[in-house]
C-alpha positions as CSV (number, residue, x, y, z in Angstrom):
1,M,14.7,-19.5,-22.0
2,K,17.8,-19.5,-21.1
3,K,17.9,-20.4,-17.0
4,N,19.5,-17.3,-15.2
5,I,20.5,-15.9,-12.5
6,F,18.8,-12.8,-11.0
7,D,20.3,-10.5,-7.9
8,V,17.7,-9.6,-5.4
9,Y,18.5,-6.2,-3.7
10,V,16.3,-5.1,-0.9
11,P,17.6,-2.6,1.8
12,T,15.9,-2.4,5.2
13,I,14.1,0.8,5.3
14,N,10.4,-0.1,5.8
15,S,11.4,-3.7,6.2
16,E,8.1,-5.4,6.8
17,V,6.4,-4.4,3.9
18,T,9.5,-4.6,1.7
19,Y,10.5,-7.8,2.6
20,F,7.0,-9.3,2.2
21,Y,6.7,-7.6,-1.3
22,S,10.2,-9.2,-2.5
23,E,9.8,-12.5,-1.3
24,I,6.6,-12.5,-3.6
25,V,8.9,-11.3,-6.5
26,N,11.6,-14.0,-5.5
27,S,8.5,-16.6,-5.9
28,M,7.8,-15.3,-9.0
29,L,11.4,-15.8,-10.9
30,N,11.9,-18.9,-9.1
31,S,8.2,-19.5,-10.9
32,I,9.8,-19.5,-13.7
33,G,12.6,-20.8,-13.2
34,I,15.2,-18.0,-12.7
35,C,17.4,-18.5,-9.8
36,T,17.7,-15.7,-7.1
37,E,20.4,-14.6,-4.4
38,K,20.1,-12.2,-2.0
39,I,22.7,-9.8,-2.3
40,S,23.2,-6.9,0.6
41,K,24.5,-4.1,-1.5
42,I,24.7,-3.8,-5.3
43,E,28.2,-4.1,-6.5
44,K,30.0,-4.0,-9.8
45,N,28.6,-7.4,-11.9
46,K,31.4,-9.6,-11.3
47,K,29.1,-12.7,-11.3
48,C,28.0,-11.3,-14.6
49,R,24.3,-12.1,-13.2
50,E,21.8,-11.8,-16.2
51,G,19.5,-9.4,-13.8
52,I,18.7,-7.7,-10.8
53,F,16.0,-6.8,-8.7
54,V,15.9,-2.9,-6.8
55,V,13.2,-1.0,-5.1
56,D,14.7,2.6,-5.1
57,I,15.7,4.8,-8.5
58,F,18.9,5.2,-7.1
59,D,19.6,1.6,-6.9
60,V,18.1,1.5,-10.7
61,I,20.8,4.2,-11.5
62,K,24.1,2.0,-9.6
63,A,22.7,-1.2,-11.1
64,H,22.7,0.1,-14.6
65,F,26.1,1.5,-14.0
66,C,27.0,-1.8,-12.5
67,G,26.3,-3.8,-15.5
68,Y,23.5,-5.9,-15.5
69,K,21.7,-6.2,-18.5
70,I,18.0,-6.6,-17.3
71,I,16.6,-4.4,-13.7
72,I,13.2,-5.1,-12.7
73,F,12.1,-2.1,-10.1
74,W,9.7,-1.9,-7.9
75,M,8.1,1.3,-8.0
76,Q,5.8,1.7,-4.5
77,G,6.1,4.9,-4.3
78,V,6.6,8.6,-6.4
79,P,9.9,10.3,-4.8
80,A,9.5,13.9,-6.7
81,E,6.2,14.5,-5.9
82,E,6.6,13.0,-2.3
83,S,9.5,15.4,-2.0
84,Y,7.3,18.3,-3.5
85,M,4.6,17.6,-0.1
86,R,7.1,17.6,2.6
87,N,9.2,20.8,1.0
88,K,7.3,22.6,-1.2
89,S,10.2,23.2,-3.5
90,R,9.5,23.5,-7.6
91,L,13.2,23.3,-8.2
92,R,13.8,20.0,-6.4
93,R,10.6,18.0,-7.8
94,L,11.7,18.9,-11.3
95,I,15.6,17.6,-9.9
96,L,13.8,14.6,-8.9
97,R,12.1,14.5,-12.4
98,I,14.7,14.2,-14.0
99,I,16.5,11.6,-12.2
100,Q,13.2,9.4,-12.1
101,R,12.8,10.0,-15.8
102,Y,16.8,8.9,-16.3
103,A,16.0,5.8,-13.6
104,F,13.2,4.5,-15.6
105,S,15.3,4.5,-19.1
106,K,17.2,2.2,-17.7
107,V,14.5,-0.2,-15.9
108,N,13.4,-3.1,-18.2
109,F,10.6,-4.7,-16.2
110,F,8.4,-2.5,-13.7
111,L,6.2,-4.1,-10.7
112,C,4.1,-1.2,-10.0
113,V,1.2,-0.5,-6.5
114,S,-1.1,0.1,-8.7
115,E,-2.6,1.1,-12.5
116,S,-2.3,4.6,-11.8
117,M,1.9,4.1,-11.0
118,Q,1.9,3.0,-14.7
119,Q,-0.3,6.4,-15.7
120,Y,2.4,8.0,-14.1
121,I,5.5,6.6,-15.5
122,K,3.9,7.1,-18.7
123,R,3.2,10.7,-18.6
124,Y,6.6,12.1,-16.6
125,G,8.8,9.7,-17.5
126,R,7.7,9.5,-21.3
127,R,7.1,5.3,-21.6
128,D,4.7,3.3,-22.2
129,I,5.2,0.4,-20.1
130,K,1.7,-1.6,-20.1
131,E,4.3,-4.5,-22.1
132,C,7.1,-4.1,-20.2
133,S,5.0,-4.5,-16.5
134,Y,2.9,-5.5,-14.0
135,V,0.9,-4.3,-11.0
136,M,0.9,-6.0,-7.9
137,P,-0.8,-3.4,-4.7
138,C,1.1,-3.0,-1.1
139,F,-0.1,-5.5,1.1
140,N,1.7,-7.8,3.8
141,E,-1.3,-9.8,5.1
142,E,-3.8,-12.6,4.4
143,L,-7.2,-12.9,5.2
144,K,-8.3,-14.3,8.7
145,V,-9.5,-17.5,8.6
146,T,-13.1,-17.4,8.3
147,G,-15.8,-19.4,10.5
148,E,-14.5,-18.4,14.1
149,N,-16.9,-16.9,16.3
150,T,-17.4,-12.6,15.8
151,P,-16.6,-11.1,19.0
152,D,-19.5,-9.1,21.0
153,M,-17.5,-6.4,20.9
154,K,-17.3,-6.2,16.7
155,I,-21.1,-7.0,16.3
156,K,-22.9,-4.6,18.6
157,G,-20.2,-2.0,18.9
158,N,-19.0,1.2,16.6
159,N,-15.5,1.3,17.4
160,F,-12.5,2.9,15.1
161,V,-9.4,2.4,14.6
162,Y,-6.6,4.4,12.9
163,V,-3.1,2.4,12.8
164,G,0.1,4.3,11.0
165,G,2.0,7.5,11.4
166,L,1.3,11.2,11.8
167,Q,2.7,12.4,8.5
168,K,0.7,15.3,7.4
169,W,-0.1,13.4,4.9
170,Q,-1.7,10.6,6.7
171,N,-4.6,13.2,7.8
172,Y,-4.4,12.1,11.7
173,K,-5.6,15.1,12.6
174,K,-8.7,15.1,10.5
175,I,-9.3,11.6,11.3
176,L,-9.7,12.8,15.1
177,N,-12.4,15.4,14.2
178,I,-14.3,12.8,12.1
179,F,-14.5,10.4,15.2
180,S,-15.6,13.6,17.0
181,I,-18.6,14.2,15.5
182,V,-19.6,11.1,15.1
183,N,-18.9,10.5,18.6
184,A,-21.3,12.9,19.1
185,Y,-24.4,11.0,18.1
186,Y,-22.5,7.6,19.0
187,Q,-21.5,8.6,22.6
188,D,-20.5,4.3,22.9
189,S,-17.9,4.1,20.1
190,K,-14.3,4.3,20.5
191,L,-11.1,5.2,19.0
192,F,-8.3,3.4,19.1
193,V,-5.3,4.5,17.7
194,Y,-1.7,2.5,16.9
195,T,1.6,4.6,15.9
196,Q,5.1,4.7,16.4
197,E,4.8,8.4,17.6
198,V,2.7,7.5,20.6
199,N,3.7,11.2,22.6
200,E,3.0,13.3,19.8
201,A,-0.3,11.3,19.2
202,R,-1.4,11.8,22.3
203,K,-0.5,15.9,22.6
204,I,-2.4,16.4,19.3
205,A,-5.4,14.2,20.7
206,A,-5.7,16.4,24.0
207,E,-5.7,19.8,22.0
208,L,-8.0,18.9,19.9
209,G,-10.4,17.8,22.9
210,V,-10.9,14.2,20.8
211,K,-10.8,11.4,23.8
212,V,-8.9,8.5,22.1
213,E,-9.1,5.1,24.0
214,E,-6.0,4.5,23.4
215,I,-2.7,5.3,22.4
216,S,0.3,3.1,22.2
217,K,2.9,1.7,20.1
218,L,2.6,-2.1,18.5
219,S,5.1,-4.1,16.8
220,P,3.8,-5.6,13.5
221,E,3.7,-9.1,15.2
222,E,1.2,-7.3,17.5
223,V,-1.4,-5.3,15.5
224,S,-3.4,-8.2,13.7
225,D,-4.6,-9.2,17.8
226,K,-5.2,-5.8,18.9
227,I,-7.5,-4.6,16.2
228,K,-9.6,-7.5,15.0
229,N,-11.9,-6.7,17.3
230,I,-12.5,-3.3,16.0
231,K,-15.2,-2.7,13.2
232,F,-13.9,0.4,11.2
233,G,-10.8,1.1,10.3
234,F,-9.2,4.9,9.0
235,V,-7.3,5.7,6.0
236,I,-8.1,9.0,5.0
237,R,-5.8,11.2,2.2
238,D,-6.3,14.0,0.6
239,N,-6.6,14.6,-3.3
240,N,-3.2,14.1,-4.7
241,I,-0.5,12.3,-7.2
242,V,0.9,10.7,-4.4
243,N,-1.9,9.6,-2.8
244,N,-3.7,8.8,-6.8
245,V,-1.0,6.1,-6.7
246,S,-0.3,4.7,-3.7
247,T,-1.9,1.6,-2.0
248,P,-1.4,2.1,1.5
249,T,-0.7,-1.5,3.0
250,K,-2.8,-0.8,6.6
251,L,-5.7,-1.1,4.0
252,S,-4.7,-4.8,3.3
253,N,-4.5,-5.2,7.7
254,Y,-8.2,-3.7,7.9
255,L,-9.6,-6.1,5.3
256,A,-7.1,-9.2,6.8
257,N,-9.3,-8.4,10.5
258,K,-12.4,-8.1,8.7
259,I,-12.3,-4.5,9.8
260,I,-14.3,-2.2,7.5
261,P,-12.7,0.3,5.5
262,I,-13.5,4.0,6.0
263,Y,-11.2,5.7,2.9
264,T,-11.1,8.5,0.4
265,D,-11.8,8.0,-3.4
266,S,-8.2,9.3,-4.1
267,L,-6.9,5.9,-3.3
268,F,-7.5,5.2,-6.8
269,G,-6.4,1.1,-6.9
270,F,-8.4,0.4,-3.6
271,M,-11.4,2.2,-4.6
272,N,-11.2,-0.4,-8.2
273,A,-10.6,-3.0,-5.7
274,M,-13.9,-2.4,-3.7
275,R,-16.0,-1.2,-6.6
276,G,-19.3,-2.9,-6.0
277,K,-18.3,-3.7,-2.5
278,K,-21.1,-3.3,0.2
279,Y,-18.6,-3.2,3.1
280,Q,-17.1,-0.5,2.9
281,I,-17.6,3.4,3.3
282,M,-15.6,5.5,0.6
283,L,-15.4,9.0,1.4
284,H,-14.6,12.2,-1.4
285,A,-11.9,13.6,-0.5
286,I,-13.2,17.2,-1.5
287,D,-15.6,17.4,1.2
288,S,-15.3,19.1,4.4
289,E,-14.3,17.1,7.4
290,K,-18.4,17.8,8.9
291,E,-19.4,16.4,5.3
292,M,-17.1,12.7,5.5
293,A,-18.6,12.0,9.2
294,D,-22.5,12.8,7.9
295,R,-21.9,10.1,5.1
296,I,-20.6,8.1,7.8
297,L,-23.4,8.4,10.0
298,E,-25.6,7.7,7.3
299,S,-24.0,4.4,6.5
300,E,-26.2,1.4,7.4
301,L,-23.1,-0.5,8.5
302,M,-23.4,1.7,11.5
303,G,-25.9,-0.7,12.3
304,R,-25.8,-4.5,12.8
305,I,-24.1,-6.2,10.0
306,D,-23.6,-9.8,8.6
307,Y,-20.4,-10.8,8.8
308,A,-20.6,-13.9,6.6
309,E,-21.3,-12.2,4.1
310,L,-18.6,-9.1,5.0
311,D,-16.8,-12.8,4.9
312,R,-17.3,-13.4,1.4
313,E,-16.2,-10.0,-0.1
314,Y,-13.3,-9.7,1.6
315,S,-12.9,-13.6,0.8
316,D,-13.3,-11.9,-3.0
317,V,-10.4,-9.5,-2.4
318,F,-7.8,-11.7,-1.0
319,N,-8.5,-14.0,-3.6
320,R,-6.9,-11.7,-6.0
321,Y,-6.1,-8.7,-5.9
322,Y,-4.3,-9.5,-2.1
323,S,-3.4,-12.4,-3.4
324,K,0.4,-14.1,-3.2
325,E,-0.4,-17.0,-4.7
326,H,-2.4,-15.1,-8.0
327,H,0.7,-12.8,-8.5
328,I,3.3,-15.0,-8.2
329,Q,1.6,-16.7,-11.1
330,E,0.7,-13.9,-13.1
331,G,3.3,-12.2,-12.7
332,G,5.6,-15.1,-13.0
333,K,3.7,-15.4,-16.1
334,K,4.2,-11.4,-17.1
335,I,7.9,-11.4,-16.4
336,G,8.7,-14.8,-18.7
337,E,6.5,-13.8,-21.6
338,F,8.6,-10.4,-21.6
339,L,11.9,-12.5,-21.4
340,L,11.3,-14.8,-24.0
341,L,10.6,-12.0,-26.3
342,D,13.5,-10.2,-25.0
343,A,11.2,-6.7,-24.8
344,K,13.4,-3.7,-24.4
345,C,9.8,-1.7,-23.5
346,K,12.1,1.4,-24.7
């Protein structure tokens, strides 16, 4: 394979996660001898770059018309389905699906956040991308060093945390209601909420009559230090395409801080990564809030747990699923094989 130069275009939207992911992709390319150059906007390919890495379907189309021969696309979401979830407009979804399909036809190599994303592209993009794609979940944190003393609060208390937004699909109200039921049995349990929408989060909690120990806004750098002493972390999602293909970053934040995830089986990628693991509480997305709360209450993890054993389990997840080194090596290898074969995957 000749030595090529690829442009790397990453906008500032959702900058922390996107930057972390793009740096791994940059290292993938470097690992197979491809030089990279970060660019601030997509313009006509006057420098005759061999390829480009982009993170948006509209940037795929723009890169195509700017003359890039090879387009590597990180697909972190499904715009058509997300739009329908927000607006309930079938026409808008149809138009976006058509745009997506066109963009997919111009992509040479896909980076998907889950196997379900690969299946989505096959179904709605009418392309089998198995040979020209690589799966790497969204994550932006690595497992904290083991061997430290586990804080007393984490050992003795059944405290809970929610980190994230208040969009309808995040199910903030459902999380509050589930915690309220659990709290009726474990009255010393506490819920901590860290969100950018503090006033709205407080308003919703007050309307539902749920006592939340703390609701505050944190910078990305502050999150780990704030949540590391908490035992459980919520990610409750409904069963739909948007959630089926997603890999929420906050799950890596929870595991990195040895927080036991309480999540729904609608998150297919994470569910597969945690298969056979003891230190998790998986709920059924179709269940009622009461049934979800009962499942938490029935879990043996509500008692004292073995953090040494938890460390071993989570280390296994971070050795592969959430491992920068693993993905740089394996993802770079897959991209290299694709370029060597000059596969078109069309």
